[in-house]
C-alpha positions in Angstrom: 0.3 -13.2 -19.6 -2.8 -11.0 -19.3 -2.8 -7.2 -19.5 -2.2 -5.2 -16.3 -5.0 -2.7 -16.0 -5.1 -2.1 -12.3 -2.1 -1.9 -9.9 -2.5 -1.9 -6.1 0.2 0.1 -4.2 0.2 -0.6 -0.5 1.5 2.5 1.3 2.8 2.9 4.9 4.5 6.3 4.5 8.0 5.0 4.8 10.8 6.1 2.5 10.8 2.6 0.9 7.0 3.0 0.1 7.6 6.3 -1.6 10.4 4.7 -3.6 8.0 1.9 -4.5 5.3 4.5 -5.5 7.7 6.1 -7.9 8.4 2.8 -9.5 4.7 1.9 -9.7 3.8 5.2 -11.3 6.6 4.9 -13.9 5.4 1.4 -14.7 1.7 2.4 -14.8 2.6 5.2 -17.2 4.3 2.9 -19.6 1.5 0.3 -19.6 -1.4 2.7 -19.3 -2.7 1.1 -16.0 -4.6 2.7 -13.2 -3.3 2.7 -9.6 -5.1 2.2 -6.3 -3.0 3.5 -3.3 -4.0 1.6 -0.2 -3.1 2.3 3.4 -4.2 -0.2 6.1 -4.4 1.0 9.7 -4.2 -1.9 12.0 -5.6 -2.0 15.5 -3.0 -0.3 17.9 -1.0 -2.8 19.9 -1.4 -0.8 23.1 -4.8 0.9 22.9 -5.0 1.7 26.6 -2.3 4.3 26.1 -4.3 6.1 23.6 -6.8 8.8 24.6 -9.2 7.8 21.9 -9.1 5.0 19.3 -11.3 7.2 17.1 -8.8 10.0 17.2 -6.0 7.6 16.5 -7.8 6.4 13.3 -8.6 10.0 12.4 -5.0 11.1 12.7 -3.7 8.0 10.8 -6.2 8.6 8.0 -5.2 12.3 7.8 -1.5 11.3 7.6 -2.3 8.8 4.8 -4.2 11.5 2.9 -1.1 13.6 3.0 1.0 10.7 1.5 -1.6 10.2 -1.2 -1.5 13.9 -2.1 2.3 13.8 -2.3 2.2 10.9 -4.6 -0.5 12.4 -6.8 1.8 15.4 -7.2 4.7 13.4 -8.7 5.1 14.6 -12.2 4.3 11.3 -13.9 1.1 10.9 -11.7 -0.7 13.7 -13.6 -1.6 11.5 -16.6 -2.7 8.5 -14.5 -5.9 7.5 -12.9 -5.1 7.2 -9.2 -7.6 6.2 -6.6 -6.9 6.0 -2.9 -8.3 3.9 -0.1 -7.8 3.6 3.7 -8.9 0.6 5.6 -8.9 0.9 9.4 -9.3 -1.3 12.4 -7.9 -4.5 11.1 -5.8 -7.1 12.9 -3.9 -8.3 9.8 -2.4 -5.8 7.3 -1.4 -8.7 5.0 -4.9 -10.1 5.0 -6.4 -6.7 4.3 -4.1 -6.1 1.3 -4.7 -9.5 -0.1 -8.5 -9.4 0.4 -8.7 -5.9 -1.2 -6.7 -7.1 -4.2 -8.9 -10.1 -4.6 -12.2 -8.2 -4.1 -11.3 -5.4 -6.4 -9.8 -7.5 -9.3 -6.4 -6.1 -9.0 -4.0 -7.3 -11.7 -0.7 -6.6 -10.0 0.4 -5.6 -6.5 3.6 -3.5 -6.2 5.1 -3.5 -2.7 8.3 -2.5 -1.1 10.6 -4.9 0.6 10.5 -3.1 3.9 8.3 -0.5 5.5 8.0 1.2 8.8 8.5 -1.8 11.0 11.7 -1.9 13.0 11.7 -5.7 12.9 13.3 -7.1 9.7 13.5 -10.5 8.0 16.5 -11.7 6.0 15.2 -10.8 2.5 11.7 -9.3 2.8 9.7 -7.4 5.4 6.9 -9.4 7.0 4.1 -7.6 5.2 5.8 -8.0 1.8 6.5 -11.6 2.5 2.9 -12.3 3.6 1.5 -10.6 0.5 3.8 -12.5 -1.8 2.8 -15.8 -0.1 -1.0 -15.2 -0.1 -1.9 -13.0 -3.0 -3.7 -14.6 -5.9 -2.4 -12.1 -8.4 1.2 -11.4 -9.3 3.3 -9.3 -6.8 6.2 -7.2 -7.8 8.6 -6.5 -4.9 10.7 -3.3 -5.2 14.0 -3.1 -3.3 
C-alpha cells in the first residue's frame, strides 16, 4: 500500500459532508496528508426559473466558500495544508470528482454516504456510489 499524501474531500454542505470532513481532517492529521476540499456545482435542472445562471453560480460559489471557511476553522484543521476548489457548470458531479482526483493525482477520496439529494439508494447515495464505481484511487466512504 502506498503512502497517502493527498486526500480529496467532496463537499456539498450537507450535515453528512461536514461529518465526513471531520473524519477526513482527523485522518489527515494522523498520517500527515494534505486535503483538497472540492465542491462541484452542476448545471441547474430548471434554468428557466432562474434570473441568471451567472448569479446562480456566484451564489453557489459563495456558499461553498463559507463551508470551506467553516472546515478550515475546525481545531484539527489548523495544522493541515488545506486547499479548496469549486468546479461549476458540469452535467455530472460524479464525473467531475473522479476526473479531478485523476488529474490531480489524489491518493484517497473520502466521501459521505449521502448528501443533499432527497433521493436515496439502499446503501449509498448516488454520488458516493458513482465515485466508488469509477474512481481509480481508493475511496473511503463515511457513514
